[in-house]
mmCIF file as gemmi writes it, N, C-alpha and C atoms, coordinates in Angstrom:
data_model
loop_
_atom_site.group_PDB
_atom_site.id
_atom_site.type_symbol
_atom_site.label_atom_id
_atom_site.label_alt_id
_atom_site.label_comp_id
_atom_site.label_asym_id
_atom_site.label_entity_id
_atom_site.label_seq_id
_atom_site.pdbx_PDB_ins_code
_atom_site.Cartn_x
_atom_site.Cartn_y
_atom_site.Cartn_z
_atom_site.occupancy
_atom_site.B_iso_or_equiv
_atom_site.pdbx_formal_charge
_atom_site.auth_seq_id
_atom_site.auth_asym_id
_atom_site.pdbx_PDB_model_num
ATOM 1 N N . MET Axp A 1 ? -40.746 -1.451 -73.475 1 0 ? 1 A 1
ATOM 2 C CA . MET Axp A 1 ? -39.463 -0.786 -73.308 1 0 ? 1 A 1
ATOM 3 C C . MET Axp A 1 ? -38.779 -0.706 -74.679 1 0 ? 1 A 1
ATOM 4 N N . PRO Axp A 2 ? -38.341 0.457 -75.088 1 0 ? 2 A 1
ATOM 5 C CA . PRO Axp A 2 ? -37.701 0.6 -76.391 1 0 ? 2 A 1
ATOM 6 C C . PRO Axp A 2 ? -36.353 -0.114 -76.428 1 0 ? 2 A 1
ATOM 7 N N . ASP Axp A 3 ? -35.955 -0.529 -77.645 1 0 ? 3 A 1
ATOM 8 C CA . ASP Axp A 3 ? -34.645 -1.176 -77.823 1 0 ? 3 A 1
ATOM 9 C C . ASP Axp A 3 ? -33.552 -0.185 -77.468 1 0 ? 3 A 1
ATOM 10 N N . GLN Axp A 4 ? -32.625 -0.649 -76.674 1 0 ? 4 A 1
ATOM 11 C CA . GLN Axp A 4 ? -31.484 0.194 -76.316 1 0 ? 4 A 1
ATOM 12 C C . GLN Axp A 4 ? -30.277 -0.289 -77.096 1 0 ? 4 A 1
ATOM 13 N N . GLN Axp A 5 ? -29.611 0.645 -77.745 1 0 ? 5 A 1
ATOM 14 C CA . GLN Axp A 5 ? -28.398 0.278 -78.468 1 0 ? 5 A 1
ATOM 15 C C . GLN Axp A 5 ? -27.285 0.04 -77.464 1 0 ? 5 A 1
ATOM 16 N N . GLU Axp A 6 ? -26.535 -1.004 -77.741 1 0 ? 6 A 1
ATOM 17 C CA . GLU Axp A 6 ? -25.425 -1.339 -76.872 1 0 ? 6 A 1
ATOM 18 C C . GLU Axp A 6 ? -24.343 -0.277 -77.02 1 0 ? 6 A 1
ATOM 19 N N . LYS Axp A 7 ? -23.882 0.261 -75.878 1 0 ? 7 A 1
ATOM 20 C CA . LYS Axp A 7 ? -22.82 1.263 -75.905 1 0 ? 7 A 1
ATOM 21 C C . LYS Axp A 7 ? -21.501 0.578 -76.22 1 0 ? 7 A 1
ATOM 22 N N . GLN Axp A 8 ? -20.738 1.181 -77.122 1 0 ? 8 A 1
ATOM 23 C CA . GLN Axp A 8 ? -19.424 0.661 -77.437 1 0 ? 8 A 1
ATOM 24 C C . GLN Axp A 8 ? -18.426 1.209 -76.434 1 0 ? 8 A 1
ATOM 25 N N . VAL Axp A 9 ? -17.674 0.295 -75.854 1 0 ? 9 A 1
ATOM 26 C CA . VAL Axp A 9 ? -16.659 0.68 -74.892 1 0 ? 9 A 1
ATOM 27 C C . VAL Axp A 9 ? -15.308 0.645 -75.591 1 0 ? 9 A 1
ATOM 28 N N . GLN Axp A 10 ? -14.584 1.73 -75.483 1 0 ? 10 A 1
ATOM 29 C CA . GLN Axp A 10 ? -13.235 1.782 -76.044 1 0 ? 10 A 1
ATOM 30 C C . GLN Axp A 10 ? -12.239 1.527 -74.932 1 0 ? 10 A 1
ATOM 31 N N . ILE Axp A 11 ? -11.385 0.562 -75.163 1 0 ? 11 A 1
ATOM 32 C CA . ILE Axp A 11 ? -10.37 0.208 -74.181 1 0 ? 11 A 1
ATOM 33 C C . ILE Axp A 11 ? -9.028 0.732 -74.667 1 0 ? 11 A 1
ATOM 34 N N . ARG Axp A 12 ? -8.36 1.452 -73.813 1 0 ? 12 A 1
ATOM 35 C CA . ARG Axp A 12 ? -7.02 1.947 -74.146 1 0 ? 12 A 1
ATOM 36 C C . ARG Axp A 12 ? -6.017 0.895 -73.699 1 0 ? 12 A 1
ATOM 37 N N . ILE Axp A 13 ? -5.299 0.343 -74.644 1 0 ? 13 A 1
ATOM 38 C CA . ILE Axp A 13 ? -4.335 -0.717 -74.364 1 0 ? 13 A 1
ATOM 39 C C . ILE Axp A 13 ? -2.947 -0.112 -74.278 1 0 ? 13 A 1
ATOM 40 N N . GLN Axp A 14 ? -2.245 -0.434 -73.202 1 0 ? 14 A 1
ATOM 41 C CA . GLN Axp A 14 ? -0.876 0.044 -73.03 1 0 ? 14 A 1
ATOM 42 C C . GLN Axp A 14 ? 0.088 -1.083 -73.382 1 0 ? 14 A 1
ATOM 43 N N . LEU Axp A 15 ? 1.141 -0.75 -74.09 1 0 ? 15 A 1
ATOM 44 C CA . LEU Axp A 15 ? 2.15 -1.724 -74.495 1 0 ? 15 A 1
ATOM 45 C C . LEU Axp A 15 ? 3.512 -1.1 -74.26 1 0 ? 15 A 1
ATOM 46 N N . ASP Axp A 16 ? 4.206 -1.581 -73.211 1 0 ? 16 A 1
ATOM 47 C CA . ASP Axp A 16 ? 5.523 -1.003 -72.933 1 0 ? 16 A 1
ATOM 48 C C . ASP Axp A 16 ? 6.558 -1.544 -73.917 1 0 ? 16 A 1
ATOM 49 N N . ASP Axp A 17 ? 7.742 -0.938 -73.923 1 0 ? 17 A 1
ATOM 50 C CA . ASP Axp A 17 ? 8.777 -1.274 -74.903 1 0 ? 17 A 1
ATOM 51 C C . ASP Axp A 17 ? 9.213 -2.738 -74.83 1 0 ? 17 A 1
ATOM 52 N N . VAL Axp A 18 ? 9.352 -3.278 -73.637 1 0 ? 18 A 1
ATOM 53 C CA . VAL Axp A 18 ? 9.79 -4.67 -73.49 1 0 ? 18 A 1
ATOM 54 C C . VAL Axp A 18 ? 8.729 -5.62 -74.03 1 0 ? 18 A 1
ATOM 55 N N . MET Axp A 19 ? 7.48 -5.404 -73.685 1 0 ? 19 A 1
ATOM 56 C CA . MET Axp A 19 ? 6.395 -6.263 -74.156 1 0 ? 19 A 1
ATOM 57 C C . MET Axp A 19 ? 6.208 -6.134 -75.666 1 0 ? 19 A 1
ATOM 58 N N . ALA Axp A 20 ? 6.437 -4.961 -76.21 1 0 ? 20 A 1
ATOM 59 C CA . ALA Axp A 20 ? 6.271 -4.736 -77.646 1 0 ? 20 A 1
ATOM 60 C C . ALA Axp A 20 ? 7.261 -5.552 -78.478 1 0 ? 20 A 1
ATOM 61 N N . GLN Axp A 21 ? 8.381 -5.941 -77.897 1 0 ? 21 A 1
ATOM 62 C CA . GLN Axp A 21 ? 9.357 -6.753 -78.61 1 0 ? 21 A 1
ATOM 63 C C . GLN Axp A 21 ? 8.851 -8.175 -78.83 1 0 ? 21 A 1
ATOM 64 N N . GLY Axp A 22 ? 7.915 -8.606 -78.019 1 0 ? 22 A 1
ATOM 65 C CA . GLY Axp A 22 ? 7.369 -9.953 -78.152 1 0 ? 22 A 1
ATOM 66 C C . GLY Axp A 22 ? 8.329 -11.003 -77.628 1 0 ? 22 A 1
ATOM 67 N N . ALA Axp A 23 ? 7.874 -12.238 -77.647 1 0 ? 23 A 1
ATOM 68 C CA . ALA Axp A 23 ? 8.691 -13.365 -77.209 1 0 ? 23 A 1
ATOM 69 C C . ALA Axp A 23 ? 8.407 -14.532 -78.144 1 0 ? 23 A 1
ATOM 70 N N . TYR Axp A 24 ? 9.46 -15.126 -78.676 1 0 ? 24 A 1
ATOM 71 C CA . TYR Axp A 24 ? 9.31 -16.26 -79.589 1 0 ? 24 A 1
ATOM 72 C C . TYR Axp A 24 ? 9.088 -17.529 -78.781 1 0 ? 24 A 1
ATOM 73 N N . ALA Axp A 25 ? 8.132 -18.345 -79.214 1 0 ? 25 A 1
ATOM 74 C CA . ALA Axp A 25 ? 7.876 -19.643 -78.585 1 0 ? 25 A 1
ATOM 75 C C . ALA Axp A 25 ? 7.678 -20.674 -79.685 1 0 ? 25 A 1
ATOM 76 N N . ASN Axp A 26 ? 8.236 -21.874 -79.466 1 0 ? 26 A 1
ATOM 77 C CA . ASN Axp A 26 ? 8.056 -22.95 -80.434 1 0 ? 26 A 1
ATOM 78 C C . ASN Axp A 26 ? 7.444 -24.2 -79.805 1 0 ? 26 A 1
ATOM 79 N N . LEU Axp A 27 ? 6.903 -24.034 -78.608 1 0 ? 27 A 1
ATOM 80 C CA . LEU Axp A 27 ? 6.235 -25.126 -77.898 1 0 ? 27 A 1
ATOM 81 C C . LEU Axp A 27 ? 5.224 -24.518 -76.941 1 0 ? 27 A 1
ATOM 82 N N . ALA Axp A 28 ? 4.113 -25.179 -76.778 1 0 ? 28 A 1
ATOM 83 C CA . ALA Axp A 28 ? 3.114 -24.716 -75.811 1 0 ? 28 A 1
ATOM 84 C C . ALA Axp A 28 ? 2.583 -25.911 -75.032 1 0 ? 28 A 1
ATOM 85 N N . PHE Axp A 29 ? 2.426 -25.723 -73.736 1 0 ? 29 A 1
ATOM 86 C CA . PHE Axp A 29 ? 1.755 -26.703 -72.886 1 0 ? 29 A 1
ATOM 87 C C . PHE Axp A 29 ? 0.456 -26.063 -72.428 1 0 ? 29 A 1
ATOM 88 N N . ILE Axp A 30 ? -0.613 -26.807 -72.517 1 0 ? 30 A 1
ATOM 89 C CA . ILE Axp A 30 ? -1.923 -26.287 -72.13 1 0 ? 30 A 1
ATOM 90 C C . ILE Axp A 30 ? -2.559 -27.25 -71.135 1 0 ? 30 A 1
ATOM 91 N N . ARG Axp A 31 ? -3.008 -26.704 -70.027 1 0 ? 31 A 1
ATOM 92 C CA . ARG Axp A 31 ? -3.699 -27.471 -68.996 1 0 ? 31 A 1
ATOM 93 C C . ARG Axp A 31 ? -5.002 -26.761 -68.668 1 0 ? 31 A 1
ATOM 94 N N . HIS Axp A 32 ? -5.922 -27.488 -68.065 1 0 ? 32 A 1
ATOM 95 C CA . HIS Axp A 32 ? -7.17 -26.837 -67.685 1 0 ? 32 A 1
ATOM 96 C C . HIS Axp A 32 ? -7.76 -27.471 -66.431 1 0 ? 32 A 1
ATOM 97 N N . SER Axp A 33 ? -8.544 -26.668 -65.759 1 0 ? 33 A 1
ATOM 98 C CA . SER Axp A 33 ? -9.386 -27.132 -64.662 1 0 ? 33 A 1
ATOM 99 C C . SER Axp A 33 ? -10.807 -26.755 -65.055 1 0 ? 33 A 1
ATOM 100 N N . GLU Axp A 34 ? -11.73 -26.926 -64.17 1 0 ? 34 A 1
ATOM 101 C CA . GLU Axp A 34 ? -13.122 -26.57 -64.474 1 0 ? 34 A 1
ATOM 102 C C . GLU Axp A 34 ? -13.285 -25.07 -64.712 1 0 ? 34 A 1
ATOM 103 N N . THR Axp A 35 ? -12.434 -24.264 -64.086 1 0 ? 35 A 1
ATOM 104 C CA . THR Axp A 35 ? -12.633 -22.821 -64.116 1 0 ? 35 A 1
ATOM 105 C C . THR Axp A 35 ? -11.612 -22.025 -64.928 1 0 ? 35 A 1
ATOM 106 N N . GLU Axp A 36 ? -10.495 -22.666 -65.367 1 0 ? 36 A 1
ATOM 107 C CA . GLU Axp A 36 ? -9.507 -21.899 -66.098 1 0 ? 36 A 1
ATOM 108 C C . GLU Axp A 36 ? -8.622 -22.771 -66.971 1 0 ? 36 A 1
ATOM 109 N N . PHE Axp A 37 ? -8.043 -22.144 -67.978 1 0 ? 37 A 1
ATOM 110 C CA . PHE Axp A 37 ? -7.027 -22.751 -68.835 1 0 ? 37 A 1
ATOM 111 C C . PHE Axp A 37 ? -5.71 -22.059 -68.536 1 0 ? 37 A 1
ATOM 112 N N . THR Axp A 38 ? -4.639 -22.831 -68.468 1 0 ? 38 A 1
ATOM 113 C CA . THR Axp A 38 ? -3.301 -22.283 -68.293 1 0 ? 38 A 1
ATOM 114 C C . THR Axp A 38 ? -2.485 -22.687 -69.505 1 0 ? 38 A 1
ATOM 115 N N . MET Axp A 39 ? -1.916 -21.681 -70.181 1 0 ? 39 A 1
ATOM 116 C CA . MET Axp A 39 ? -1.129 -21.918 -71.387 1 0 ? 39 A 1
ATOM 117 C C . MET Axp A 39 ? 0.284 -21.398 -71.157 1 0 ? 39 A 1
ATOM 118 N N . ASP Axp A 40 ? 1.252 -22.311 -71.221 1 0 ? 40 A 1
ATOM 119 C CA . ASP Axp A 40 ? 2.656 -21.936 -71.114 1 0 ? 40 A 1
ATOM 120 C C . ASP Axp A 40 ? 3.247 -21.929 -72.511 1 0 ? 40 A 1
ATOM 121 N N . PHE Axp A 41 ? 3.866 -20.812 -72.885 1 0 ? 41 A 1
ATOM 122 C CA . PHE Axp A 41 ? 4.534 -20.674 -74.17 1 0 ? 41 A 1
ATOM 123 C C . PHE Axp A 41 ? 6.031 -20.747 -73.911 1 0 ? 41 A 1
ATOM 124 N N . ILE Axp A 42 ? 6.689 -21.691 -74.577 1 0 ? 42 A 1
ATOM 125 C CA . ILE Axp A 42 ? 8.051 -22.093 -74.238 1 0 ? 42 A 1
ATOM 126 C C . ILE Axp A 42 ? 8.948 -21.971 -75.463 1 0 ? 42 A 1
ATOM 127 N N . TYR Axp A 43 ? 10.216 -21.633 -75.214 1 0 ? 43 A 1
ATOM 128 C CA . TYR Axp A 43 ? 11.213 -21.644 -76.284 1 0 ? 43 A 1
ATOM 129 C C . TYR Axp A 43 ? 12.196 -22.778 -76.008 1 0 ? 43 A 1
ATOM 130 N N . VAL Axp A 44 ? 12.269 -23.721 -76.94 1 0 ? 44 A 1
ATOM 131 C CA . VAL Axp A 44 ? 13.204 -24.838 -76.86 1 0 ? 44 A 1
ATOM 132 C C . VAL Axp A 44 ? 14.296 -24.583 -77.892 1 0 ? 44 A 1
ATOM 133 N N . GLN Axp A 45 ? 15.54 -24.496 -77.438 1 0 ? 45 A 1
ATOM 134 C CA . GLN Axp A 45 ? 16.661 -24.326 -78.364 1 0 ? 45 A 1
ATOM 135 C C . GLN Axp A 45 ? 17.065 -25.689 -78.91 1 0 ? 45 A 1
ATOM 136 N N . PRO Axp A 46 ? 17.419 -25.746 -80.178 1 0 ? 46 A 1
ATOM 137 C CA . PRO Axp A 46 ? 17.874 -27.02 -80.74 1 0 ? 46 A 1
ATOM 138 C C . PRO Axp A 46 ? 19.077 -27.558 -79.969 1 0 ? 46 A 1
ATOM 139 N N . GLN Axp A 47 ? 19.087 -28.843 -79.753 1 0 ? 47 A 1
ATOM 140 C CA . GLN Axp A 47 ? 20.199 -29.55 -79.1 1 0 ? 47 A 1
ATOM 141 C C . GLN Axp A 47 ? 20.413 -29.151 -77.64 1 0 ? 47 A 1
ATOM 142 N N . GLU Axp A 48 ? 19.43 -28.531 -77.015 1 0 ? 48 A 1
ATOM 143 C CA . GLU Axp A 48 ? 19.555 -28.153 -75.609 1 0 ? 48 A 1
ATOM 144 C C . GLU Axp A 48 ? 18.59 -28.999 -74.772 1 0 ? 48 A 1
ATOM 145 N N . PRO Axp A 49 ? 19.027 -29.479 -73.611 1 0 ? 49 A 1
ATOM 146 C CA . PRO Axp A 49 ? 18.161 -30.326 -72.782 1 0 ? 49 A 1
ATOM 147 C C . PRO Axp A 49 ? 17.193 -29.55 -71.886 1 0 ? 49 A 1
ATOM 148 N N . LYS Axp A 50 ? 17.211 -28.23 -71.974 1 0 ? 50 A 1
ATOM 149 C CA . LYS Axp A 50 ? 16.299 -27.453 -71.141 1 0 ? 50 A 1
ATOM 150 C C . LYS Axp A 50 ? 15.611 -26.393 -71.988 1 0 ? 50 A 1
ATOM 151 N N . ALA Axp A 51 ? 14.507 -25.9 -71.468 1 0 ? 51 A 1
ATOM 152 C CA . ALA Axp A 51 ? 13.73 -24.89 -72.187 1 0 ? 51 A 1
ATOM 153 C C . ALA Axp A 51 ? 13.244 -23.859 -71.186 1 0 ? 51 A 1
ATOM 154 N N . LYS Axp A 52 ? 12.841 -22.698 -71.695 1 0 ? 52 A 1
ATOM 155 C CA . LYS Axp A 52 ? 12.404 -21.62 -70.82 1 0 ? 52 A 1
ATOM 156 C C . LYS Axp A 52 ? 10.983 -21.209 -71.174 1 0 ? 52 A 1
ATOM 157 N N . VAL Axp A 53 ? 10.159 -21.076 -70.144 1 0 ? 53 A 1
ATOM 158 C CA . VAL Axp A 53 ? 8.806 -20.552 -70.343 1 0 ? 53 A 1
ATOM 159 C C . VAL Axp A 53 ? 8.936 -19.061 -70.602 1 0 ? 53 A 1
ATOM 160 N N . ARG Axp A 54 ? 8.441 -18.618 -71.754 1 0 ? 54 A 1
ATOM 161 C CA . ARG Axp A 54 ? 8.52 -17.207 -72.123 1 0 ? 54 A 1
ATOM 162 C C . ARG Axp A 54 ? 7.304 -16.431 -71.647 1 0 ? 54 A 1
ATOM 163 N N . ALA Axp A 55 ? 6.153 -17.137 -71.559 1 0 ? 55 A 1
ATOM 164 C CA . ALA Axp A 55 ? 4.933 -16.476 -71.091 1 0 ? 55 A 1
ATOM 165 C C . ALA Axp A 55 ? 3.968 -17.528 -70.566 1 0 ? 55 A 1
ATOM 166 N N . ARG Axp A 56 ? 3.215 -17.176 -69.555 1 0 ? 56 A 1
ATOM 167 C CA . ARG Axp A 56 ? 2.131 -18.019 -69.03 1 0 ? 56 A 1
ATOM 168 C C . ARG Axp A 56 ? 0.86 -17.186 -69.077 1 0 ? 56 A 1
ATOM 169 N N . ILE Axp A 57 ? -0.146 -17.713 -69.753 1 0 ? 57 A 1
ATOM 170 C CA . ILE Axp A 57 ? -1.434 -17.048 -69.856 1 0 ? 57 A 1
ATOM 171 C C . ILE Axp A 57 ? -2.466 -17.903 -69.134 1 0 ? 57 A 1
ATOM 172 N N . ILE Axp A 58 ? -3.187 -17.304 -68.225 1 0 ? 58 A 1
ATOM 173 C CA . ILE Axp A 58 ? -4.255 -17.987 -67.501 1 0 ? 58 A 1
ATOM 174 C C . ILE Axp A 58 ? -5.559 -17.295 -67.893 1 0 ? 58 A 1
ATOM 175 N N . SER Axp A 59 ? -6.522 -18.091 -68.349 1 0 ? 59 A 1
ATOM 176 C CA . SER Axp A 59 ? -7.734 -17.512 -68.912 1 0 ? 59 A 1
ATOM 177 C C . SER Axp A 59 ? -8.953 -18.355 -68.562 1 0 ? 59 A 1
ATOM 178 N N . SER Axp A 60 ? -10.118 -17.728 -68.588 1 0 ? 60 A 1
ATOM 179 C CA . SER Axp A 60 ? -11.361 -18.45 -68.336 1 0 ? 60 A 1
ATOM 180 C C . SER Axp A 60 ? -11.697 -19.327 -69.543 1 0 ? 60 A 1
ATOM 181 N N . PRO Axp A 61 ? -12.53 -20.354 -69.363 1 0 ? 61 A 1
ATOM 182 C CA . PRO Axp A 61 ? -12.932 -21.176 -70.502 1 0 ? 61 A 1
ATOM 183 C C . PRO Axp A 61 ? -13.577 -20.352 -71.624 1 0 ? 61 A 1
ATOM 184 N N . GLY Axp A 62 ? -14.412 -19.393 -71.294 1 0 ? 62 A 1
ATOM 185 C CA . GLY Axp A 62 ? -15.07 -18.57 -72.308 1 0 ? 62 A 1
ATOM 186 C C . GLY Axp A 62 ? -14.087 -17.739 -73.114 1 0 ? 62 A 1
ATOM 187 N N . HIS Axp A 63 ? -13.128 -17.128 -72.44 1 0 ? 63 A 1
ATOM 188 C CA . HIS Axp A 63 ? -12.116 -16.328 -73.145 1 0 ? 63 A 1
ATOM 189 C C . HIS Axp A 63 ? -11.212 -17.222 -73.985 1 0 ? 63 A 1
ATOM 190 N N . THR Axp A 64 ? -10.901 -18.408 -73.468 1 0 ? 64 A 1
ATOM 191 C CA . THR Axp A 64 ? -10.065 -19.34 -74.213 1 0 ? 64 A 1
ATOM 192 C C . THR Axp A 64 ? -10.773 -19.797 -75.485 1 0 ? 64 A 1
ATOM 193 N N . LYS Axp A 65 ? -12.071 -20.023 -75.414 1 0 ? 65 A 1
ATOM 194 C CA . LYS Axp A 65 ? -12.841 -20.413 -76.603 1 0 ? 65 A 1
ATOM 195 C C . LYS Axp A 65 ? -12.833 -19.276 -77.626 1 0 ? 65 A 1
ATOM 196 N N . ARG Axp A 66 ? -12.97 -18.037 -77.16 1 0 ? 66 A 1
ATOM 197 C CA . ARG Axp A 66 ? -12.914 -16.891 -78.083 1 0 ? 66 A 1
ATOM 198 C C . ARG Axp A 66 ? -11.537 -16.778 -78.736 1 0 ? 66 A 1
ATOM 199 N N . LEU Axp A 67 ? -10.489 -17.08 -77.975 1 0 ? 67 A 1
ATOM 200 C CA . LEU Axp A 67 ? -9.139 -17.083 -78.536 1 0 ? 67 A 1
ATOM 201 C C . LEU Axp A 67 ? -9.035 -18.148 -79.626 1 0 ? 67 A 1
ATOM 202 N N . LEU Axp A 68 ? -9.549 -19.34 -79.372 1 0 ? 68 A 1
ATOM 203 C CA . LEU Axp A 68 ? -9.543 -20.409 -80.372 1 0 ? 68 A 1
ATOM 204 C C . LEU Axp A 68 ? -10.261 -19.965 -81.644 1 0 ? 68 A 1
ATOM 205 N N . LEU Axp A 69 ? -11.433 -19.382 -81.512 1 0 ? 69 A 1
ATOM 206 C CA . LEU Axp A 69 ? -12.198 -18.934 -82.675 1 0 ? 69 A 1
ATOM 207 C C . LEU Axp A 69 ? -11.456 -17.831 -83.437 1 0 ? 69 A 1
ATOM 208 N N . ALA Axp A 70 ? -10.821 -16.919 -82.708 1 0 ? 70 A 1
ATOM 209 C CA . ALA Axp A 70 ? -10.058 -15.852 -83.356 1 0 ? 70 A 1
ATOM 210 C C . ALA Axp A 70 ? -8.847 -16.422 -84.096 1 0 ? 70 A 1
ATOM 211 N N . LEU Axp A 71 ? -8.173 -17.403 -83.498 1 0 ? 71 A 1
ATOM 212 C CA . LEU Axp A 71 ? -7.044 -18.043 -84.172 1 0 ? 71 A 1
ATOM 213 C C . LEU Axp A 71 ? -7.502 -18.78 -85.425 1 0 ? 71 A 1
ATOM 214 N N . GLN Axp A 72 ? -8.615 -19.504 -85.334 1 0 ? 72 A 1
ATOM 215 C CA . GLN Axp A 72 ? -9.139 -20.22 -86.502 1 0 ? 72 A 1
ATOM 216 C C . GLN Axp A 72 ? -9.46 -19.25 -87.633 1 0 ? 72 A 1
ATOM 217 N N . GLU Axp A 73 ? -10.093 -18.135 -87.313 1 0 ? 73 A 1
ATOM 218 C CA . GLU Axp A 73 ? -10.449 -17.152 -88.333 1 0 ? 73 A 1
ATOM 219 C C . GLU Axp A 73 ? -9.205 -16.542 -88.964 1 0 ? 73 A 1
ATOM 220 N N . ASN Axp A 74 ? -8.201 -16.235 -88.145 1 0 ? 74 A 1
ATOM 221 C CA . ASN Axp A 74 ? -6.978 -15.636 -88.668 1 0 ? 74 A 1
ATOM 222 C C . ASN Axp A 74 ? -6.164 -16.633 -89.491 1 0 ? 74 A 1
ATOM 223 N N . ILE Axp A 75 ? -6.148 -17.885 -89.096 1 0 ? 75 A 1
ATOM 224 C CA . ILE Axp A 75 ? -5.461 -18.903 -89.899 1 0 ? 75 A 1
ATOM 225 C C . ILE Axp A 75 ? -6.163 -19.063 -91.238 1 0 ? 75 A 1
ATOM 226 N N . LYS Axp A 76 ? -7.485 -19.057 -91.234 1 0 ? 76 A 1
ATOM 227 C CA . LYS Axp A 76 ? -8.25 -19.153 -92.483 1 0 ? 76 A 1
ATOM 228 C C . LYS Axp A 76 ? -7.866 -17.997 -93.418 1 0 ? 76 A 1
ATOM 229 N N . ARG Axp A 77 ? -7.846 -16.785 -92.894 1 0 ? 77 A 1
ATOM 230 C CA . ARG Axp A 77 ? -7.487 -15.619 -93.71 1 0 ? 77 A 1
ATOM 231 C C . ARG Axp A 77 ? -6.051 -15.718 -94.222 1 0 ? 77 A 1
ATOM 232 N N . TYR Axp A 78 ? -5.15 -16.148 -93.358 1 0 ? 78 A 1
ATOM 233 C CA . TYR Axp A 78 ? -3.748 -16.299 -93.747 1 0 ? 78 A 1
ATOM 234 C C . TYR Axp A 78 ? -3.619 -17.287 -94.897 1 0 ? 78 A 1
ATOM 235 N N . GLU Axp A 79 ? -4.256 -18.452 -94.751 1 0 ? 79 A 1
ATOM 236 C CA . GLU Axp A 79 ? -4.145 -19.493 -95.773 1 0 ? 79 A 1
ATOM 237 C C . GLU Axp A 79 ? -4.798 -19.08 -97.085 1 0 ? 79 A 1
ATOM 238 N N . GLU Axp A 80 ? -5.852 -18.303 -97.018 1 0 ? 80 A 1
ATOM 239 C CA . GLU Axp A 80 ? -6.462 -17.786 -98.246 1 0 ? 80 A 1
ATOM 240 C C . GLU Axp A 80 ? -5.494 -16.877 -99 1 0 ? 80 A 1
ATOM 241 N N . LYS Axp A 81 ? -4.68 -16.158 -98.262 1 0 ? 81 A 1
ATOM 242 C CA . LYS Axp A 81 ? -3.747 -15.205 -98.873 1 0 ? 81 A 1
ATOM 243 C C . LYS Axp A 81 ? -2.401 -15.838 -99.24 1 0 ? 81 A 1
ATOM 244 N N . PHE Axp A 82 ? -1.88 -16.712 -98.36 1 0 ? 82 A 1
ATOM 245 C CA . PHE Axp A 82 ? -0.52 -17.219 -98.528 1 0 ? 82 A 1
ATOM 246 C C . PHE Axp A 82 ? -0.433 -18.723 -98.788 1 0 ? 82 A 1
ATOM 247 N N . GLY Axp A 83 ? -1.517 -19.446 -98.699 1 0 ? 83 A 1
ATOM 248 C CA . GLY Axp A 83 ? -1.483 -20.895 -98.892 1 0 ? 83 A 1
ATOM 249 C C . GLY Axp A 83 ? -1.514 -21.643 -97.569 1 0 ? 83 A 1
ATOM 250 N N . GLU Axp A 84 ? -1.682 -22.942 -97.686 1 0 ? 84 A 1
ATOM 251 C CA . GLU Axp A 84 ? -1.846 -23.806 -96.508 1 0 ? 84 A 1
ATOM 252 C C . GLU Axp A 84 ? -0.617 -23.789 -95.614 1 0 ? 84 A 1
ATOM 253 N N . ILE Axp A 85 ? -0.856 -23.748 -94.315 1 0 ? 85 A 1
ATOM 254 C CA . ILE Axp A 85 ? 0.205 -23.84 -93.319 1 0 ? 85 A 1
ATOM 255 C C . ILE Axp A 85 ? 0.4 -25.317 -93.001 1 0 ? 85 A 1
ATOM 256 N N . LYS Axp A 86 ? 1.615 -25.77 -93.078 1 0 ? 86 A 1
ATOM 257 C CA . LYS Axp A 86 ? 1.941 -27.147 -92.694 1 0 ? 86 A 1
ATOM 258 C C . LYS Axp A 86 ? 2.196 -27.163 -91.191 1 0 ? 86 A 1
ATOM 259 N N . ALA Axp A 87 ? 1.57 -28.103 -90.488 1 0 ? 87 A 1
ATOM 260 C CA . ALA Axp A 87 ? 1.761 -28.219 -89.044 1 0 ? 87 A 1
ATOM 261 C C . ALA Axp A 87 ? 3.187 -28.667 -88.749 1 0 ? 87 A 1
ATOM 262 N N . ALA Axp A 88 ? 3.787 -28.099 -87.71 1 0 ? 88 A 1
ATOM 263 C CA . ALA Axp A 88 ? 5.141 -28.465 -87.312 1 0 ? 88 A 1
ATOM 264 C C . ALA Axp A 88 ? 5.14 -29.894 -86.783 1 0 ? 88 A 1
ATOM 265 N N . GLY Axp A 89 ? 6.274 -30.565 -86.916 1 0 ? 89 A 1
ATOM 266 C CA . GLY Axp A 89 ? 6.411 -31.931 -86.411 1 0 ? 89 A 1
ATOM 267 C C . GLY Axp A 89 ? 6.434 -31.954 -84.9 1 0 ? 89 A 1
ATOM 268 N N . GLU Axp A 90 ? 6.312 -33.144 -84.352 1 0 ? 90 A 1
ATOM 269 C CA . GLU Axp A 90 ? 6.34 -33.303 -82.903 1 0 ? 90 A 1
ATOM 270 C C . GLU Axp A 90 ? 7.736 -33.048 -82.364 1 0 ? 90 A 1
ATOM 271 N N . LEU Axp A 91 ? 7.782 -32.523 -81.155 1 0 ? 91 A 1
ATOM 272 C CA . LEU Axp A 91 ? 9.047 -32.301 -80.471 1 0 ? 91 A 1
ATOM 273 C C . LEU Axp A 91 ? 9.673 -33.654 -80.155 1 0 ? 91 A 1
ATOM 274 N N . SER Axp A 92 ? 10.959 -33.725 -80.24 1 0 ? 92 A 1
ATOM 275 C CA . SER Axp A 92 ? 11.676 -34.971 -79.967 1 0 ? 92 A 1
ATOM 276 C C . SER Axp A 92 ? 11.311 -35.494 -78.581 1 0 ? 92 A 1
ATOM 277 N N . LYS Axp A 93 ? 11.106 -36.787 -78.497 1 0 ? 93 A 1
ATOM 278 C CA . LYS Axp A 93 ? 10.741 -37.422 -77.212 1 0 ? 93 A 1
ATOM 279 C C . LYS Axp A 93 ? 11.924 -37.462 -76.255 1 0 ? 93 A 1
ATOM 280 N N . ARG Axp A 94 ? 13.121 -37.093 -76.748 1 0 ? 94 A 1
ATOM 281 C CA . ARG Axp A 94 ? 14.299 -37.115 -75.885 1 0 ? 94 A 1
ATOM 282 C C . ARG Axp A 94 ? 14.271 -36.007 -74.849 1 0 ? 94 A 1
ATOM 283 N N . ILE Axp A 95 ? 13.476 -34.979 -75.055 1 0 ? 95 A 1
ATOM 284 C CA . ILE Axp A 95 ? 13.414 -33.879 -74.101 1 0 ? 95 A 1
ATOM 285 C C . ILE Axp A 95 ? 12.444 -34.289 -73.004 1 0 ? 95 A 1
ATOM 286 N N . GLY Axp A 96 ? 12.926 -34.357 -71.783 1 0 ? 96 A 1
ATOM 287 C CA . GLY Axp A 96 ? 12.107 -34.863 -70.681 1 0 ? 96 A 1
ATOM 288 C C . GLY Axp A 96 ? 11.458 -33.764 -69.878 1 0 ? 96 A 1
ATOM 289 N N . PHE Axp A 97 ? 10.174 -33.549 -70.093 1 0 ? 97 A 1
ATOM 290 C CA . PHE Axp A 97 ? 9.429 -32.583 -69.3 1 0 ? 97 A 1
ATOM 291 C C . PHE Axp A 97 ? 8.469 -33.34 -68.421 1 0 ? 97 A 1
């Protein structure tokens, strides 16, 4: 059987005006089960005892691993161009979640 070239699929991505604005998050909680990862992206305001989940992403382990690899590659490129990123400090233990 001759080698078949893999067909490239083009996906048309839609981005509405509200989603295009993005959402700022300064905290993330990540949980997992055998079949999925759940990532909550949260905004904590300084000096406030409550926080709001801005987005929840639920993904398969395989897709989550690809996200990790893509983030690692992009951080590497960023640091090559702009210098090392310093990791943010831990959130104050006074906030009770």
